[in-house]
C-alpha positions as CSV (number, residue, x, y, z in Angstrom):
1,M,26.5,-47.3,82.3
2,V,29.5,-48.3,80.1
3,L,28.6,-49.2,76.5
4,E,30.9,-52.2,75.8
5,A,31.5,-55.1,73.5
6,T,33.2,-58.1,75.1
7,M,34.8,-61.2,73.8
8,I,35.3,-64.1,76.3
9,C,38.1,-66.6,75.7
10,V,37.2,-70.1,77.0
11,D,39.9,-72.6,78.1
12,N,38.8,-76.0,76.9
13,S,42.1,-77.8,77.1
14,E,42.8,-81.2,78.7
15,W,43.6,-79.5,82.0
16,M,40.0,-78.5,82.4
17,R,39.1,-82.1,83.4
18,N,40.8,-81.7,86.8
19,G,38.5,-81.6,89.9
20,D,40.4,-79.2,92.1
21,Y,37.5,-76.7,91.5
22,S,34.0,-78.0,92.2
23,P,32.7,-79.9,90.3
24,S,35.4,-79.5,87.7
25,R,37.6,-76.8,86.3
26,F,35.5,-76.6,83.1
27,Q,32.1,-76.6,84.9
28,A,33.3,-73.9,87.3
29,Q,34.6,-71.8,84.4
30,A,31.2,-72.3,82.5
31,D,29.3,-71.0,85.6
32,A,31.5,-68.0,85.9
33,I,31.1,-67.2,82.2
34,N,27.3,-67.5,82.4
35,L,27.2,-64.9,85.3
36,I,29.6,-62.5,83.5
37,C,27.5,-62.7,80.3
38,G,24.3,-61.9,82.3
39,A,26.0,-59.1,84.1
40,K,27.3,-57.5,80.9
41,T,24.0,-57.7,79.0
42,Q,22.0,-56.4,82.0
43,A,24.3,-53.5,82.7
44,N,23.3,-51.9,79.3
45,P,20.8,-53.1,76.8
46,E,23.2,-52.3,74.0
47,N,26.1,-54.3,75.4
48,T,27.2,-57.3,73.3
49,V,29.1,-60.4,74.3
50,G,30.9,-63.0,72.2
51,V,32.5,-66.3,73.0
52,L,35.5,-68.3,71.5
53,T,37.5,-71.4,72.5
54,M,41.3,-71.4,72.9
55,A,42.1,-75.2,72.7
56,G,41.0,-78.2,70.7
57,K,41.7,-78.3,67.0
58,G,42.2,-74.5,67.0
59,V,40.8,-71.2,68.0
60,R,37.1,-71.3,67.2
61,V,34.5,-68.5,67.5
62,L,31.3,-69.8,69.0
63,A,29.3,-66.6,69.0
64,T,30.2,-63.2,67.6
65,P,29.3,-60.2,69.8
66,T,25.6,-60.2,70.3
67,S,23.0,-59.0,72.9
68,D,21.1,-62.3,72.7
69,L,21.8,-63.9,76.1
70,G,20.1,-67.1,75.1
71,R,22.4,-67.6,72.1
72,I,25.5,-66.9,74.3
73,L,24.5,-69.4,76.9
74,A,23.5,-72.1,74.4
75,C,26.9,-72.0,72.7
76,M,28.5,-73.1,76.0
77,H,26.8,-76.5,76.0
78,G,28.4,-79.5,74.4
79,L,32.0,-78.1,74.2
80,E,34.7,-80.7,73.8
81,M,37.9,-80.6,75.8
82,G,41.3,-81.5,74.3
83,G,44.6,-80.1,73.3
84,E,46.5,-77.1,74.7
85,M,45.5,-73.5,75.3
86,N,46.7,-71.1,72.5
87,I,46.3,-67.8,74.4
88,A,48.2,-65.6,71.8
89,S,46.1,-66.7,68.8
90,A,42.9,-66.5,70.9
91,I,43.6,-62.9,71.9
92,Q,44.3,-61.9,68.3
93,V,41.1,-63.5,67.0
94,A,39.1,-61.8,69.7
95,Q,40.6,-58.5,68.8
96,L,39.6,-59.1,65.1
97,A,36.0,-60.0,66.2
98,L,35.8,-56.8,68.2
99,K,37.1,-54.7,65.3
100,H,34.1,-55.8,63.2
101,R,31.5,-55.0,65.8
102,Q,28.4,-53.3,64.5
103,N,28.3,-50.4,67.0
104,K,31.6,-48.6,66.8
105,N,30.8,-46.5,69.9
106,Q,31.1,-49.6,72.1
107,Q,34.3,-49.9,74.1
108,Q,36.3,-53.1,73.5
109,R,37.2,-55.7,76.2
110,I,38.6,-59.2,76.2
111,I,38.2,-61.6,79.1
112,V,40.6,-64.5,79.1
113,F,40.1,-67.6,81.4
114,A,43.6,-69.2,81.8
115,G,43.3,-72.6,83.6
116,S,46.3,-74.3,81.9
117,P,50.0,-73.6,81.4
118,V,51.0,-70.7,79.1
119,K,53.6,-71.9,76.5
120,Y,54.4,-68.5,75.1
121,E,57.3,-66.3,76.2
122,K,57.0,-63.0,77.9
123,K,58.2,-61.0,74.9
124,V,55.4,-62.5,72.7
125,L,52.8,-61.7,75.2
126,E,54.1,-58.2,75.7
127,M,53.9,-57.5,72.0
128,I,50.3,-58.7,72.0
129,G,49.6,-56.5,75.0
130,K,51.0,-53.4,73.3
131,K,49.0,-54.1,70.2
132,L,45.8,-54.2,72.3
133,K,46.7,-51.0,74.0
134,K,47.3,-49.3,70.7
135,N,43.8,-50.3,69.5
136,S,42.2,-49.3,72.9
137,V,41.2,-52.8,73.8
138,A,41.0,-53.6,77.6
139,L,42.0,-57.0,78.9
140,D,40.8,-59.0,81.9
141,I,42.6,-62.2,82.9
142,V,41.3,-64.9,85.2
143,D,44.2,-67.0,86.4
144,F,43.1,-70.3,88.0
145,G,44.2,-73.9,88.0
146,E,47.9,-74.4,87.2
147,D,50.0,-71.9,89.3
148,D,53.3,-73.7,89.4
149,D,56.4,-71.4,89.2
150,D,58.1,-73.9,86.9
151,D,56.5,-72.5,83.7
152,G,56.3,-69.0,85.1
153,K,52.6,-68.6,84.3
154,P,51.9,-65.8,86.9
155,E,54.9,-63.7,85.7
156,K,53.9,-64.1,82.0
157,L,50.3,-63.0,82.8
158,E,51.6,-60.0,84.8
159,A,53.8,-59.0,81.9
160,L,50.8,-59.2,79.5
161,L,48.7,-57.1,81.9
162,S,51.3,-54.4,82.3
163,A,51.7,-54.1,78.6
164,V,48.0,-53.7,77.9
165,N,46.9,-51.8,81.0
166,N,45.9,-48.2,80.4
167,N,44.4,-46.1,83.2
168,D,43.7,-49.3,85.2
169,S,41.2,-50.5,82.6
170,S,42.6,-54.0,82.6
171,H,42.6,-56.5,85.5
172,L,44.2,-59.7,86.6
173,V,42.5,-62.0,89.2
174,H,44.2,-65.0,90.7
175,V,41.8,-67.7,92.0
176,P,43.5,-70.4,94.0
177,P,41.8,-73.8,94.5
178,G,39.6,-74.0,97.6
179,P,36.1,-74.5,98.9
180,D,34.8,-71.3,97.2
181,A,33.4,-71.5,93.7
182,L,35.1,-69.7,90.9
183,S,32.0,-67.5,90.3
184,D,31.8,-66.5,94.0
185,V,35.3,-65.1,93.9
186,L,34.7,-63.3,90.6
187,I,31.5,-61.6,91.8
188,S,33.4,-59.3,94.1
189,S,36.2,-58.7,91.6
190,P,36.5,-55.9,89.0
191,V,36.1,-58.5,86.2
192,F,32.5,-58.9,87.2
193,T,31.5,-55.5,88.6
194,G,33.4,-53.3,86.2
195,D,35.7,-50.4,87.0
196,G,34.6,-49.7,90.5
197,E,30.9,-49.1,89.5
198,G,29.5,-51.4,92.1
199,G,27.9,-53.9,89.7
200,S,24.4,-54.3,88.4
201,G,21.2,-55.7,89.8
202,F,21.8,-58.9,87.9
203,A,25.2,-59.3,89.6
204,V,23.7,-58.8,93.1
205,A,20.9,-61.3,92.4
206,A,23.4,-63.8,91.0
207,A,25.6,-63.4,94.1
208,A,22.6,-63.9,96.4
209,A,21.5,-67.0,94.5
210,T,25.0,-68.4,94.6
211,S,25.4,-67.8,98.3
212,A,21.9,-69.4,99.0
213,A,22.9,-72.4,96.9
214,I,25.9,-73.1,99.1
215,G,23.9,-72.6,102.3
216,G,24.9,-69.0,103.1
217,S,22.6,-66.2,104.2
218,S,23.0,-62.5,103.7
219,G,20.6,-61.5,106.4
220,Y,18.5,-59.2,104.1
221,D,15.0,-59.8,102.7
222,F,15.2,-61.9,99.5
223,D,19.0,-62.0,100.1
224,V,19.3,-58.6,98.4
225,D,21.1,-55.7,100.1
226,P,19.0,-52.6,99.7
227,N,22.0,-50.4,100.1
228,I,23.6,-51.9,97.0
229,D,20.5,-52.1,94.8
230,P,17.4,-50.3,96.4
231,E,15.3,-50.6,93.2
232,L,15.6,-54.4,93.0
233,A,14.9,-54.7,96.8
234,L,11.8,-52.5,96.4
235,A,10.5,-54.4,93.4
236,L,10.9,-57.7,95.1
237,R,9.1,-56.4,98.2
238,V,6.2,-55.0,96.2
239,S,5.9,-58.3,94.2
240,M,5.9,-60.3,97.5
241,E,3.1,-58.1,99.0
242,E,1.0,-58.4,95.8
243,E,1.4,-62.1,95.9
244,R,0.5,-62.3,99.5
245,A,-2.7,-60.2,99.0
246,R,-3.7,-62.4,96.0
247,Q,-3.3,-65.5,98.1
248,E,-5.4,-64.0,101.0
249,A,-8.2,-63.0,98.6
250,A,-8.2,-66.5,97.0
251,A,-8.4,-68.1,100.5
252,K,-11.2,-65.8,101.5
253,R,-13.1,-66.5,98.3
254,S,-12.7,-70.3,98.8
255,A,-13.9,-70.1,102.4
256,D,-17.0,-68.1,101.3
257,E,-17.8,-70.7,98.6
258,A,-17.3,-73.6,101.1
259,S,-19.7,-71.9,103.7
260,R,-22.2,-71.3,100.9
261,Q,-22.1,-74.9,99.8
262,G,-22.6,-76.0,103.4
263,E,-25.9,-74.1,103.7
264,E,-27.3,-75.0,100.3
265,P,-27.7,-78.8,100.5
266,P,-30.7,-78.9,103.0
267,S,-32.8,-76.7,100.7
268,K,-31.8,-78.5,97.5
269,P,-34.4,-81.4,97.9
270,E,-37.2,-79.0,98.5
271,D,-36.2,-77.0,95.5
272,V,-36.3,-80.2,93.4
273,I,-39.7,-81.2,94.7
274,M,-41.1,-77.7,94.0
275,A,-39.6,-77.7,90.6
276,E,-41.1,-81.1,89.9
277,S,-44.5,-80.1,91.1
278,G,-44.3,-76.9,89.1
279,D,-43.4,-79.0,86.0
280,V,-46.3,-81.4,86.6
281,S,-48.9,-78.6,87.2
282,V,-48.2,-76.8,84.1
283,P,-49.1,-79.7,81.8
284,N,-52.3,-80.3,83.8
285,Q,-53.4,-76.7,83.4
286,D,-52.6,-76.9,79.7
287,K,-54.6,-80.2,79.4
288,K,-57.7,-79.1,81.4
289,P,-59.2,-76.9,78.7
290,T,-58.7,-79.6,76.1
291,N,-60.5,-82.2,78.3
292,D,-63.4,-79.8,78.9
293,M,-63.7,-79.2,75.2
294,V,-63.7,-83.0,74.6
295,D,-66.5,-83.5,77.2
296,E,-68.6,-80.7,75.7
297,N,-68.3,-82.2,72.2
298,D,-69.3,-85.6,73.6
299,L,-72.4,-84.2,75.3
300,L,-73.4,-82.3,72.1
301,K,-73.1,-85.5,70.1
302,Q,-75.2,-87.4,72.6
303,A,-77.8,-84.7,72.6
304,L,-78.0,-84.7,68.8
305,A,-78.3,-88.5,68.8
306,M,-81.1,-88.4,71.4
307,S,-82.9,-85.7,69.4
308,M,-82.6,-87.8,66.2
309,N,-84.1,-90.9,68.0
310,M,-86.9,-88.9,69.4
311,S,-87.7,-87.1,66.2
312,G,-89.9,-90.1,65.0
313,Y,-92.4,-89.4,67.7
314,G,-92.7,-85.7,67.0
315,N,-95.3,-83.7,65.2
316,S,-95.8,-84.6,61.5
317,A,-95.9,-80.9,60.5
318,G,-92.5,-80.4,62.1
319,D,-91.1,-83.4,60.3
320,A,-92.4,-82.2,57.0
321,E,-90.8,-78.8,57.5
322,M,-87.4,-80.3,58.6
323,S,-87.4,-82.7,55.6
324,E,-87.4,-79.7,53.3
325,A,-84.3,-78.1,55.0
326,T,-80.7,-79.0,54.5
327,S,-78.8,-81.4,56.7
328,A,-77.4,-78.6,58.9
329,D,-80.9,-77.1,59.3
330,Q,-82.3,-80.5,60.3
331,E,-79.8,-80.8,63.1
332,L,-80.8,-77.3,64.3
333,A,-84.4,-78.2,64.1
334,L,-84.0,-81.4,66.0
335,A,-82.1,-79.6,68.8
336,L,-84.8,-77.0,69.1
337,Q,-87.6,-79.6,69.0
338,M,-85.9,-81.6,71.8
339,S,-85.7,-78.5,73.9
340,M,-89.4,-77.9,73.2
341,Q,-90.4,-81.4,74.2
342,D,-88.4,-81.2,77.4
343,S,-90.3,-78.1,78.4
344,A,-93.7,-79.1,77.1
345,G,-95.1,-79.9,80.6
346,E,-94.4,-76.4,81.8
347,P,-96.8,-73.8,80.4
348,S,-94.7,-70.9,81.7
349,S,-91.6,-72.2,79.7
350,Q,-93.5,-71.7,76.4
351,S,-93.6,-68.0,77.0
352,D,-89.9,-68.0,77.7
353,V,-89.3,-69.8,74.4
354,N,-91.4,-67.2,72.6
355,K,-89.2,-64.4,74.1
356,V,-86.1,-66.2,73.0
357,L,-87.4,-66.6,69.4
358,E,-88.4,-63.0,69.3
359,D,-84.8,-61.9,70.4
360,Q,-83.2,-61.8,66.9
361,S,-79.7,-60.7,68.2
362,F,-79.6,-63.6,70.6
363,L,-80.7,-66.1,68.0
364,S,-78.1,-64.7,65.5
365,S,-75.3,-65.1,68.0
366,I,-76.3,-68.7,68.7
367,L,-76.7,-69.6,65.1
368,E,-73.3,-68.0,64.2
369,S,-71.6,-70.2,66.9
370,L,-72.9,-73.4,65.2
371,P,-70.6,-74.8,62.6
372,G,-72.0,-74.7,59.0
373,V,-75.0,-72.6,59.9
374,D,-75.6,-69.2,58.2
375,P,-78.1,-67.0,60.1
376,N,-78.9,-65.1,56.9
377,D,-79.8,-68.3,54.9
378,P,-83.4,-68.0,53.7
379,S,-84.2,-71.6,54.8
380,V,-82.9,-70.9,58.3
381,K,-85.0,-67.7,58.5
382,E,-88.1,-69.6,57.2
383,L,-87.6,-72.4,59.8
384,L,-87.3,-69.9,62.6
385,A,-90.5,-68.1,61.4
386,S,-92.4,-71.3,61.3
387,L,-91.3,-72.3,64.8
388,K,-92.3,-68.8,66.1
389,N,-95.7,-69.1,64.5
390,Q,-96.2,-72.6,65.9
391,F,-95.5,-71.4,69.5
392,K,-97.8,-68.5,69.1
393,E,-100.6,-70.8,68.0
394,K,-100.1,-73.0,71.0
395,D,-100.1,-70.0,73.3
396,E,-103.3,-68.7,71.8
397,G,-105.1,-72.1,71.6
398,G,-104.3,-73.3,75.1
399,P,-106.4,-70.8,77.1
400,S,-109.4,-71.1,74.8
401,K,-109.6,-74.9,75.3
402,E,-109.4,-74.5,79.1
403,D,-112.2,-72.0,79.1
404,K,-114.5,-74.3,77.1
């Protein structure tokens, strides 16, 4: 790949307003310049391109040689047309810009777009050409637009080319008006492809895009000839296959999701009902122990109240003993007395009560479960002992009375 620094001279004279090139001379020239800038920068990453105008108020450098394609293309927008083309001054300014290029290893090239009459004589142009040849600067000339023989424009440009040409490094391309765009003609010319190197992938892609835009067809996949650029053709084919595989996977995934959604709706109401029943049952289970505890507390309170009401009809000795105990002991005594009165009509139950009173571990476990009752309290022990003695006396006195 050629390492090159290029300056492009743009013709923005009044003649560029003519419409003999579609859509106008200036627009056709701008499209061709954009393609050439892209081809140059894509051919070698270190290639640089600069742009200057040849008409208007004077020669003006729009962009010094740079590899930033965006900057090069942006400077082409908003150009004003007017005045006459000054080709001699433009070539000299372009040579000066190339002389101050950053990379001195780059070869120097100037591309001139001449779409208006040339006012300079052949001798002046030949002197400029010899100076370029002396400084090893190649020159490409694109002759389009005015081709009348009155001003001798073709002969002047031929004289300039013959003075600067060295080992066929410079070229002159005549593009007559016609249905073909200026860029289409330049794509197959040495100005675009270089010195017989076949062009770059960017040039091939640009040519394919241009031919597709005007309705043509190359007959190859993606309009790229694999014989010219096999790497680009392979990359486009691989990219297309990957995109096709991605689309097929996405379509299959969407079909699976749709079939899944079609099967799920019938079961959704049942799931909702089960979820609701599960949510309802959990609070009921949590509340059930609480309700049982409340019922037991209510029953215990009723039993204590009944025992207190019945305590007035009990034994006077038991009342005297319970009056001496604390309030907690009184409740315990009343509960025990009530249980004794309930079982008074059954002689066999008195023996069971005696057994219970004699079982100290069982009594201790019962007393410990009662709130505020200490089994080791002396008053509680005294009460239990008196009850035990009372039941023993009843058991001993009962049989003796029956014998009498």
